[in-house]
Structures are given as C-alpha cells and as structure tokens.
N, C-alpha and C positions, 0 to 999 in steps of 0.2 A: 124785038116788043111785041107783048099780048096783045094782041086785038080784041076790041070788045066780044064778048059771046055770051051767051045764056047765062051764065054765072054775075058776068057785069052788070047785066040790063038787071038781071034778081037783084043785086046788092043794091046798085042805083036808086031801086024803088024805096027802100028803107033808110039810106044816106040820107036822101032828099029830105027826109021828113024828120029823122034822128037828131042830125050834125048840126052844130051851135058851136059858138066862141072859137076859140084856136083851134082848129082841126090838122090832125095829120093824116096824110093817105101815102100808106106805105105798101111799096110795091106798085106805086102808080100804074106804070104799063103806060097806057095810049091816054093817060090822065082823065079817062071820062067820069071819074069820083070827081075829081079835084075839078076840073072845068063846070061842072055842075052845080059845086058849091060857092063858085065865087059869085054867083049869080043871088044868092041867098041873102039877104037882110039878117039872117041869126049867124049866119058866119063871119068874125073879123077877119081871120087871117085862115090862108093854106099852105101849109108846108108837104109838097110830093117829092116823094122819096122813090127811088128805084137803084138797086144793083145795076141795071144795065145802062152802057154809056150810049148806046144808039136811043133808046126811050127817052133820057134826061135831054140829049139834043134836039130830038124830035119835038119836044114839048117845049122845050126852050124859044127854038124857033116858033113853034105859032104863039105863044105868049108875045113874042119881042113884034112876030106880024100883026096882033089883034091888038099888041097894044095894052094886054091885060092886068088889072091890078090885082091887090088881094093874094096874090100868089108867090110863093118862092118856092127851085126846085133843089131837090138834091140828089148827088153821088151817092148814095149809100147802102152798103150791105146792112138789112134790118138798123136797128138806131144808131149805127157807129159815127154817122154825120149829124144827128139828129142832137138841138140842145134846146133846155127847156121844158115844160109840160105842158100837156093839152087836156080841152074838155072833152075832145073827139079824138078818138084815133080810126082809122079804118083801113083794115087787113084782108085781101083779098091773095092769102099765100097758093104758092106752086105747090096741089095737094097730090097728087098721081105717083105712087110708088117707082121709084127708079127703075128706066129700063135699061139694062146691062149694054146694049147697043146705041144707043142715044143720049145725048148730052144737050141737056134745055131746061136752064133756069129758071126760063119762066114756067115750066109747068111740072116738073119734078121738084117734091119736099121732100127727097131724102130715102134713103134705101125701103122704105116702108109709107112712104108718104106724108107721115106727121111732123118728123124730125125737124125742120124748119118751123111749125107750128108750135114746139116743145119751146126751139131758141124764141122765138118771139113772146110766148108766154113769160118765160122767164125774167126777162127783161120789161117786158111793158109798163109795170108799175109805176118805177120810178119815173116815168114820162108822163104820164095819166094824173090829171089831180083829183083829189081824194073823193070828189063828187061826178068824175068823168066817165065816160062810156067806151066802151069799143065796140063798133062793130064791124062783127066776123064772120066770113064766108067758108064753107068747105063742105066736101062731097063725102058721101058714104065709101066711095073708094080710099078713104084716107083713115076709114074706123072710128064713127062715131064714138063708140066706146072710149075708145082713147084718147078724142079730142075731149071728151067729156072731164076724163081722169086728171088730165093735162091741167085743164082751167080750174078744178078743184084742187089739184095739188101746189098749182100758186096764191089760193085763197083768192080765187076771183069766184062769183055766182054766174049763171048765164040764164038768159030767156030764150026759147026761140020765137024770132019774130015772123019767118016764113019759110016755106020748103017747095021744091019744084023737080017733078019727077022727070025724067029722062031717057031716051033708053036703055043704057046700060048704068046708072048712077042718080042719086038723088042729092040734089043740093040743099044745104040747110043756109040759114041764115041766125046770127045768134045775136044780143043785146048783154055786152059781160059789164060789169061792176066790179067792183071791189068788195071784198064782203066787210062786216061791221067789224070782225076781227085786225084784217087787213089794215084798215084804215086807222084801228086804234093802235096797234104795233108802232106803224109807220108815225104817228102821230109822236108816239112816246122817244120815236129815234132809231128803229129799227129799222134796216135796210136791206135789198137783198132776199127777203122771206122765201124759201124753198122748202118745200117738202123733203124730208129726211128718212123718215122709218114709222110704222105702226105696230103699236102691240096690244093687246089685248083690252087695254083700259084706256091709254091715249095715242094721241098721234102726236110724231116729234117734227119740227121746225127748225130749219137751221138760219141761224140770219146773224150780219153785223151789227154794229153795234158800238157806239162812242160811250165808253165809259165815264169820259170827265163829263158828261150830260147829268149824271146824277152828284156830282160835286160841286158845290156853289165857290167857284175859281172866275180869276179873274182871264187864267191863259186861256188862250184861243185854239194849241195846241191840241188834238185831235189825238185819242188813246183807242183804236178799233178793237175792238174782238168779237169772238164768235162766239156769239151764245145759241142756246136750244131754247125753243118755245112748246110747252109741253100744253096740248090741248085735249079736252077730255075728249074721249070717242063716242059719240053720241050712239050708238051701236051697242054700248057697253053696258050691260041692266047697271054695273056698278054706282053707288051713289054718295058723291061726298069724297072722291077722291083725290080730286085737285085739290082741294082746301084741305085733307090730312096730309099731300103731302109738302105742300107750304109750311104748313105748322112745326113738321119734324126737320124740314131743310132749314127752317130759321132755325130752331134750339140745336140742331148738330152741329149746323157749320161753326158754331163757336168752339167745336172740339174738333174742327178739322176734319170732318166727316162729309162726304157728299158733294156734290158739286156745288160753287160758290151762287147763290139765289140773291137774285136782282130785284124782281120786282111780279106785281100777280095783278090779276084782273078777274071777271068772270067767265069761270069755266078755265083758267089757261093760266100757267106763270110762266117766269125768263130766268133762267139759269145761265151758268158760265157753260159753255160747252166742250166737252173733254175730248182732245184728240189722242187718239191712241189705240190699243188691242183690246180684245175679248181676253180674256183668263187663257183659255185654252190653246186658244193660236199664241199670243206670247209664251204661255209654256212651252209649246211644240218647239222655241226659237233659242230657248235661252238656256243656260248652264245649271249644274245641279245649285250652285253656292248661293246663284241670284234666285233662284227658285225658293228656296229655302227660308231665304231673309221675305220674299213676297210673302209667303205662305204668314209667317211670323207678323208679316205687318197686317193681314189681312185678319187672322186670328186676336190681335191686338183691338182692330178697330171694330171686330166681333164682341169682344170683352167692353169694351166702351157702353155698348146698345146696350148688353145685358146688365152692367150697373145703373143705367138708367133706367132699368127695368121694362123694355119695350122689346117686343120680339118683330124684326123686320120683315120676314119671312123669303122665302126663297134661298137663304143661304145654302139648303142643301141641293138646290138648282142653279147656282150662280152664273151659269155659262154666259148669260147677255145680261147679266147684273153687276159684274164688276170688271172694269176698265184700266189697263195700267196703261199711265199717261207716258210721255216722253223722257220723265224721269225715272221710271220705273217702279212707280209710286201707284197703288191699288185703288182707287176710286170707286166707293158702292154707288148704286144709280136704281132710281125706283122704291121710293119712298110710301106709295101711296096704300100700303098695305100695313102700314106700323101702327103696333098696336100695344097699348101698354098690359100690361102681364106681372103677375106676381113672381113666376117662372118662364124666364125668358130664355131663348132657346137659340141664340144665333151660334157662341159658337159649336153648342152639341149638331146643330144639323151641317155646319160647316167642316167639323170632324166626318161624320159621314160622309159627304162628298169627297173626301179627302180617301175614304176606305174605298168609294166607286169607282175612283180613277187611280188604285194602286198601280194595273198596268203602266198606263202611262207614264204614271212619277218612277215606275222602275228602270224604264227606260234613259232616267236619268239620275241611273243611282239612288235613289231616293228609295228609301225599304219603309214599307208601310204593311205595319202587321194588325189587321183590323180586328181581332180580339183584344189587342193590348190598345190600342184607339177608344173601342169602344168602352172597357176598364176605364180609360182615363175620363170618358165621356161622364160615364156613370157616377164617376165620384166628384167630377167636377159640379154636378148640378145639385149635389149635397151641401155647399157652401158657395159654389162660386169662387173658389179658388184658383188665384190666377198663376200661383207657383206650379199647377200640375199642368199647364200649357207647355212649361219648359223642357216637360220630358219627352213629349213627341220629337223634336228634332236633336234634343243634343246630344242623343244618343247615335244619331245617324253618321 
C-alpha cells in the first residue's frame, strides 16, 4: 500500500477545495483523499478504488471500525469494477519509470512511467459527467510533455493548479475537463473517442457510434460502427478545409466515392472509419491480377471525379490518400483540397503516379512504359475519352 507522502498531501490541498458531488478516488492507497472528502458537505458519495487487495482490506477495516458513511470501497484495476459517472475523479497514479529489478504497482507507472496514465485517460471520459473534472497529480519524472500530449489526444484540456519542487523531481497538480468538442461528440452518441493520426490540415480521431441513433426507429438494437472524426488542425493556416471536405463528401457519396459522411459541426465532421491498408502496402502483398483490378477501379473513380469537373489533388502522390478495405475496394480519403475546374486532372495525376512506381509494379509482372502512359494521358486531356484508359492494362 502506498502511504501518504508529499504528493498525497499536495493533492489533498486541491481535492479538499474542488471535489464535489459523486467522487471517484482511483488508486486510493491509504484512502487519504477519500477519508478527507467524506467530511465535505459538497460531496454526496465517495467511491474509493485500488488494485491492491491489502490497501482495500485495510481501508475497509478503518471504515467499519469508525462506522464511516458516504464511502464505498472497490478492488479494481483502474475502472474495471467501477460503475456509473462521477462529478469528480481523483487520480494520483504510480508515475516512476519501471525499475527492472523491483516490482511495485504502487509506484511504477510502466516502462517509461506514463503508461498507466495513458490507460487512465483513454478510459476516463465515459465515467465523467460532461461538466465533471479530474484532479490529477504527476511528477516531472513521468515526462510532463508526454502527459500533456496524452491529455490533448484524449480531447481533454488542463489547468495547472499547483506544483512543488522536491530534491530530484517536481510534482504537478492539474484540473482536467472535457473539451467542448468532446462534450459535443459524446452528446451526439460517440464513445471511446481517441486520437488516431495527424495530417497537415486535420487531426483524425477514431470513435464508436451507434448508427441507429441517426434513424428514427422503434428498434432498441444497437448497430455500433467505427467512425473517424476529422478536426481542423489549428496549426494549419488553411481556411475552410472542413467545410470544403463536407461539401464534396456529401456530393460524392451519392456516387459511392469516399468514406460515408455522417454529420458535422463547427470545425469537424464525422464519417465512416475505413479499416484497411494504404495502397503501396497493399500492392506489396497482392498478385498481378488483383493489382490490375484495383488500379482499374482507381482510374474509374478518378474518371468520375473528372466528369464532375473537380480536381481532388494528391492523386500523383496518393500513398496516404487511398486505403484498400477488406473487400479489396479502394477508398479515396482527404477531399479538403477539392476544387472545381474546367480541366480536371485526377486521371492524369494518377497515370503519372503509375509511371513513378513502374519498378514496383514490374516486380508484380505489370509492365508500365512511361512514354506510352504519358501519351495516353496527353490524348485523354483533349476530350476526357474514357476508352483511352482501357489501353493501359488490356495489353499487359
């Protein structure tokens, strides 16, 4: 069991001022925070949880002996046995980087010290009311920048409440709340919203969504799907990218192009999450016949874009912009740069890309003659004749 030290006392100062309503004291240890809070008139109930059976037994003995009320004790690995939501969650995690020769779950937070904190923030939102708060303590030994990144990646925001310098470390206490975006997404039914990747103009989060919530139906059965949340990258100077991508997805979805659009809000939209592999990795694993079918499908989609007089851009370097799903169907991603133009160039850009990867295709017995391909592209630009595209692979 972790006995109260400088960190527990520093945390207690803030907890006694800020905690209210239904409170979860996660990793309760000696119970110092929980036992303090049951005396507060602003606290309705305290749930104290810890992974250590010894800590739980000792705290239960104290509660029984002193006949304390307003407190419930759980043996739980993080939120494993926790039920319901809370107005306040308190967490003083084990934060030291793992020592190879010592096993102590009360002080070691994983190989680098922040892994348990990472698990905590990935799970915390579902147990926190929309307006709730997390009071969180950690050490400079855990890597402050990494903790800030974990908080942001899980769509929380933080405010530093206090800090204390010790001989070999500095302690920090944060107040952490859900961002407005997280509250809005959860209000629309998204769950388990987690950071996935970053692009030049947007951030991608992955989440779970009950698609039946969009359908007026008496059916209670859920249909959970994986969705992507694309959020404007505030570090990008590009304007109107989200709105532009929403506009084109709505139109192109009618012709089975792009991931299926679900809904949007200010500076974000939600669409189907495409599970699969990017085009180059997929090509490496597949046979000549399958690759030719795929490339024909991509050219067909490029041709449809050309007929709409729109240039998607990025088709001459589509490595991160085309993903192949489990049915071997290519799905175009990232439509924020789409522009209307009298001379669209989706097909010609992709033909140029084929010329650039000719050596990779050659290993699959697909022969690309760059000059022939460029001649076809030149002829295609004159009147956008789809029949010219058939010449590319029919002779291979």
